[in-house]
C-alpha positions as CSV (number, residue, x, y, z in Angstrom):
1,M,-9.1,3.3,-18.7
2,I,-10.3,2.2,-15.2
3,H,-8.4,-0.5,-13.4
4,S,-9.2,-2.3,-10.2
5,A,-7.0,-4.3,-8.0
6,P,-6.7,-8.0,-9.0
7,P,-8.7,-10.5,-7.1
8,P,-6.9,-13.1,-4.8
9,A,-4.6,-15.4,-6.7
10,P,-5.3,-19.2,-6.5
11,W,-2.0,-19.8,-4.7
12,M,-3.3,-17.7,-1.8
13,S,-6.1,-20.1,-1.1
14,R,-3.8,-23.1,-1.4
15,V,-1.3,-21.6,1.1
16,L,-4.1,-21.0,3.6
17,L,-5.5,-24.5,3.1
18,A,-2.1,-25.9,3.7
19,A,-1.7,-23.8,6.8
20,G,-5.1,-25.0,8.0
21,I,-4.2,-28.7,7.5
22,Y,-0.9,-28.3,9.1
23,N,-2.4,-26.5,12.2
24,L,-5.1,-29.1,12.5
25,L,-2.7,-32.0,12.3
26,W,-0.2,-30.4,14.7
27,G,-2.9,-29.4,17.1
28,S,-4.5,-32.8,17.0
29,L,-1.2,-34.5,17.8
30,A,-0.6,-32.2,20.7
31,I,-4.1,-33.1,22.1
32,I,-4.0,-36.8,21.5
33,A,-0.4,-37.6,22.1
34,P,1.3,-34.7,24.0
35,A,4.3,-36.7,24.9
36,V,5.0,-37.6,21.2
37,S,4.6,-34.0,20.0
38,L,6.8,-32.6,22.7
39,K,9.5,-35.1,21.8
40,L,9.2,-34.2,18.1
41,G,9.5,-30.5,19.1
42,G,12.6,-31.0,21.1
43,L,10.9,-30.2,24.4
44,P,11.0,-32.0,27.7
45,S,8.0,-34.4,28.1
46,A,7.1,-34.0,31.7
47,E,3.6,-35.1,32.5
48,V,2.9,-32.0,34.5
49,V,3.0,-29.9,31.3
50,H,0.8,-32.3,29.2
51,P,-2.5,-30.5,30.1
52,I,-1.0,-27.1,29.2
53,W,0.4,-28.6,26.0
54,Q,-3.0,-30.0,25.1
55,C,-4.6,-26.7,25.6
56,L,-2.0,-25.1,23.3
57,G,-2.9,-27.8,20.7
58,M,-6.6,-26.7,20.9
59,V,-5.6,-23.1,20.2
60,I,-3.4,-24.2,17.3
61,G,-6.3,-26.3,15.9
62,V,-8.6,-23.3,16.1
63,Y,-6.1,-21.3,14.1
64,G,-6.3,-24.1,11.5
65,V,-10.1,-23.7,11.3
66,G,-9.6,-20.0,10.8
67,Y,-7.1,-20.5,7.9
68,W,-9.6,-22.8,6.2
69,I,-12.3,-20.1,6.5
70,S,-9.9,-17.4,5.2
71,A,-9.0,-19.6,2.2
72,R,-12.5,-19.1,0.8
73,D,-11.9,-15.4,0.5
74,P,-8.4,-14.2,1.6
75,Y,-9.1,-10.5,1.1
76,R,-12.4,-10.5,3.0
77,H,-11.0,-12.6,5.9
78,W,-7.7,-10.7,6.1
79,L,-8.0,-10.2,9.8
80,I,-7.7,-13.9,10.5
81,I,-4.5,-14.0,8.4
82,F,-3.2,-10.9,10.2
83,V,-3.8,-12.5,13.7
84,G,-2.2,-15.7,12.5
85,L,0.9,-13.8,11.2
86,L,1.1,-11.9,14.4
87,G,1.2,-15.1,16.4
88,K,3.8,-16.5,14.0
89,V,6.0,-13.5,14.7
90,L,5.5,-13.0,18.4
91,G,5.7,-16.7,19.2
92,P,9.3,-17.1,18.0
93,I,10.3,-13.8,19.7
94,G,8.9,-15.2,23.0
95,Y,10.6,-18.5,22.5
96,V,14.0,-16.9,21.8
97,L,13.7,-14.8,24.9
98,S,12.9,-17.9,26.9
99,V,15.9,-19.7,25.5
100,A,18.0,-16.6,26.4
101,R,16.7,-16.8,30.0
102,G,17.4,-20.6,30.1
103,T,13.7,-21.6,30.7
104,L,13.3,-23.4,27.4
105,P,15.8,-25.6,25.5
106,V,17.4,-24.4,22.3
107,E,16.5,-27.7,20.6
108,G,12.8,-26.6,20.6
109,M,13.6,-23.8,18.1
110,R,13.6,-26.3,15.3
111,T,9.8,-26.3,15.3
112,L,9.8,-22.6,14.6
113,L,10.8,-23.3,11.0
114,T,7.6,-25.2,10.1
115,N,5.3,-23.6,12.7
116,D,6.2,-20.0,12.0
117,F,9.0,-19.0,9.7
118,I,7.9,-20.6,6.4
119,W,4.5,-18.8,6.6
120,W,5.9,-15.3,7.1
121,V,6.5,-14.4,3.4
122,P,3.2,-15.8,1.9
123,F,1.1,-14.4,4.7
124,T,2.7,-11.0,4.4
125,I,2.2,-11.0,0.6
126,I,-1.5,-11.9,1.0
127,L,-2.0,-9.2,3.6
128,W,-0.3,-6.6,1.4
129,R,-2.4,-7.5,-1.6
130,A,-5.5,-7.6,0.6
131,A,-4.8,-4.1,1.8
132,V,-4.2,-2.8,-1.7
133,W,-7.5,-4.4,-2.9
134,H,-9.5,-2.9,0.0
135,D,-7.8,0.4,-0.6
136,A,-8.8,0.4,-4.3
137,Q,-12.5,-0.1,-3.6
138,P,-14.3,3.2,-4.3
139,A,-16.0,4.9,-1.4
140,S,-18.9,5.9,-3.6
141,P,-20.8,3.1,-5.5
142,S,-21.5,5.4,-8.4
143,V,-17.9,5.8,-9.4
144,G,-17.9,3.2,-12.2
145,G,-19.0,4.0,-15.7
146,I,-18.4,7.8,-15.7
147,D,-15.9,10.1,-17.5
148,P,-14.1,11.9,-14.7
149,L,-12.4,14.2,-17.3
150,R,-15.8,15.7,-17.9
151,T,-17.7,15.2,-14.7
152,L,-15.1,15.9,-11.9
153,I,-15.2,19.6,-11.3
154,G,-12.2,21.4,-9.7
155,N,-11.9,24.5,-7.5
156,T,-12.1,26.7,-10.5
157,G,-15.6,25.4,-11.4
158,K,-14.2,23.7,-14.6
159,S,-13.5,20.1,-15.4
160,L,-10.1,18.9,-16.5
161,L,-11.4,18.5,-20.1
162,Q,-12.5,22.1,-20.1
163,L,-9.1,23.3,-18.9
164,S,-7.3,21.2,-21.6
165,Q,-9.6,22.6,-24.3
166,E,-8.4,26.1,-23.4
167,T,-4.7,25.4,-23.4
168,R,-2.1,22.7,-22.7
169,V,-2.3,21.5,-19.1
170,L,0.4,19.8,-17.0
171,V,-1.6,17.6,-14.7
172,V,0.4,16.7,-11.6
173,F,-1.1,13.8,-9.6
174,L,-0.1,13.9,-5.9
175,R,-0.4,11.2,-3.3
176,H,-1.8,11.5,0.3
177,S,-1.7,14.7,2.3
178,G,1.0,13.4,4.6
179,C,3.4,12.4,1.8
180,T,6.8,14.1,2.1
181,F,7.3,13.6,-1.7
182,C,4.1,15.5,-2.4
183,R,5.4,18.5,-0.5
184,E,8.7,18.2,-2.4
185,A,6.7,18.1,-5.7
186,L,4.7,21.3,-4.7
187,S,8.1,23.0,-4.0
188,D,9.4,21.9,-7.4
189,I,6.3,23.1,-9.2
190,S,6.4,26.4,-7.4
191,A,10.1,26.8,-8.5
192,N,9.3,25.9,-12.1
193,R,6.0,27.6,-12.4
194,L,7.1,30.8,-14.2
195,K,9.1,28.8,-16.7
196,I,6.2,26.4,-17.4
197,E,3.6,29.1,-17.8
198,A,5.9,31.2,-20.0
199,I,5.6,28.5,-22.7
200,G,1.8,28.6,-22.6
201,T,1.2,25.6,-20.3
202,K,-1.1,25.7,-17.4
203,I,-0.5,23.6,-14.3
204,A,-3.3,21.6,-12.5
205,L,-3.1,19.5,-9.4
206,V,-5.0,16.3,-8.6
207,H,-5.0,15.1,-5.0
208,L,-6.7,12.6,-2.8
209,S,-7.3,15.0,0.1
210,S,-10.2,17.2,1.0
211,E,-9.8,20.9,0.2
212,A,-9.4,21.6,3.9
213,D,-6.5,19.2,4.2
214,I,-4.6,20.3,1.1
215,A,-5.1,24.0,1.7
216,P,-2.1,24.5,4.1
217,F,0.3,22.8,1.7
218,V,-0.6,24.7,-1.4
219,Q,-0.5,27.9,0.5
220,K,2.9,27.1,2.0
221,Y,4.4,26.5,-1.4
222,H,2.6,29.4,-3.1
223,V,0.5,27.4,-5.5
224,A,-2.9,27.9,-3.9
225,D,-4.2,29.7,-7.0
226,L,-3.6,26.7,-9.3
227,P,-6.5,24.6,-10.5
228,R,-6.8,21.5,-8.4
229,F,-9.1,18.5,-8.2
230,S,-10.0,16.6,-5.0
231,D,-10.3,13.0,-6.1
232,P,-10.6,10.7,-3.0
233,D,-12.4,8.0,-5.1
234,R,-9.4,8.1,-7.5
235,Q,-11.5,8.5,-10.6
236,L,-8.9,10.5,-12.5
237,Y,-6.1,8.3,-11.1
238,R,-7.7,5.3,-12.7
239,E,-8.5,7.2,-15.9
240,F,-4.7,8.0,-16.3
241,D,-3.8,4.4,-15.4
242,L,-2.1,5.3,-12.1
243,S,-2.4,2.3,-9.8
244,A,-1.2,1.1,-6.4
245,G,2.5,0.8,-5.9
246,S,4.4,-2.3,-5.0
247,P,6.3,-2.6,-1.7
248,A,9.6,-1.8,-3.5
249,Q,8.0,1.3,-5.1
250,L,6.6,2.6,-1.8
251,L,9.0,1.2,0.8
252,G,12.3,0.5,-1.0
253,V,15.7,1.7,0.1
254,K,15.7,4.6,-2.4
255,V,12.3,5.7,-1.1
256,W,13.5,5.7,2.5
257,W,16.8,7.5,1.8
258,H,15.2,10.1,-0.4
259,G,12.3,10.6,2.0
260,M,14.7,11.2,4.9
261,L,16.7,13.8,2.9
262,A,13.5,15.5,1.7
263,A,11.9,15.6,5.1
264,L,15.0,16.6,7.2
265,H,17.5,18.2,4.9
266,A,15.1,20.0,2.6
267,G,12.7,20.7,5.4
268,H,9.5,19.2,3.9
269,G,8.8,17.2,7.1
270,F,6.8,14.1,7.8
271,G,3.1,13.7,7.8
272,V,0.4,11.2,8.7
273,S,-1.7,9.7,5.8
274,Q,-5.4,10.2,6.0
275,E,-5.9,8.8,2.5
276,S,-4.5,6.0,0.4
277,M,-0.9,5.1,1.3
278,F,-0.6,2.9,-1.8
279,Q,-1.5,5.3,-4.6
280,M,1.3,6.1,-7.0
281,P,1.7,9.6,-8.5
282,G,2.3,10.8,-12.0
283,T,2.5,13.8,-14.3
284,F,0.8,14.2,-17.7
285,L,0.8,16.9,-20.4
286,I,-2.7,17.0,-21.9
287,E,-4.5,19.0,-24.6
288,N,-8.1,18.7,-25.7
289,G,-8.5,15.7,-23.4
290,K,-5.6,13.8,-25.0
291,I,-2.4,12.8,-23.3
292,L,0.6,14.3,-25.1
293,R,3.3,13.2,-22.6
294,A,3.3,11.0,-19.6
295,F,5.5,10.4,-16.6
296,R,4.5,7.5,-14.3
297,H,6.6,7.2,-11.3
298,H,8.8,4.0,-10.9
299,S,9.0,4.8,-7.2
300,A,7.3,7.2,-4.9
301,A,10.7,9.0,-4.6
302,D,11.0,9.9,-8.3
303,R,11.5,13.6,-9.0
304,P,10.3,14.5,-12.5
305,D,11.5,17.4,-14.5
306,Y,8.3,19.4,-14.6
307,A,9.6,22.1,-16.9
308,A,10.7,19.5,-19.5
309,L,7.4,17.6,-19.3
310,A,5.5,20.9,-19.9
311,C,7.2,21.6,-23.2
312,P,4.9,21.4,-26.3
313,I,5.3,18.4,-28.5
314,P,7.2,19.3,-31.7
315,A,5.1,19.2,-34.8
316,A,5.8,16.3,-37.2
317,P,7.9,17.3,-40.2
């Protein structure tokens, strides 16, 4: 079953339209009646600052136009939203520093709520989902409508279907080459390999990296001879219903804590991603192309029991 990232939700366009209207109104007021808008913002209304304030109003109005444009297709115009969010984060930081230096009144901070703070969460969610959507787009236009179990050939010259027709296969889906948890997984697989193979189950690896990128890691953990499949277009990932993770699954407290332990205490180290940072891993026991047992990670830090997953399914009485 092949899944794609969902399209932009209607609320995203509504939020961006609201942001556009707000910016246009606020910018227009600053241009037409600078003294009024300064007073509303809790700022001193000296005539000498009116021209500067009016120029700022023009900039704010331009942002409003940008939000209106991005509302038509939030994922396509994510850069406009990113620049907007950047301004809504850096602006308050600059204002707080100015207050600390005594150059701006603390009363003016009340405008930060409607100008900046209330947009942080929706803009961040839109950007996250836009990144996931763009990440899910296949690099090759011919990916759709094929059966990767048959057509994707691994380093042994066989497809995953062919391997599963010969014997049971424990298919371990890794993430990107810089993932600390993937190195931990390779270490666990290496430690359990003899036990798994003793019960007649073969191990196969699926990864997003090129063979050149994955080679140092499989060699380090002594699993370089295992069948493996380079799947940068995530054909097999989609076939096994492994999708992008949520922020909690990828960046939650458990993930950070376990990642630090795995990287520093266990010695697996840190790496830089050259592939998808959003893809979730999983492990499946398959035979004759059919899934017998499945483990889909609830978080990137999950550590499955590979030996237990590799055990054959008891025959029905």
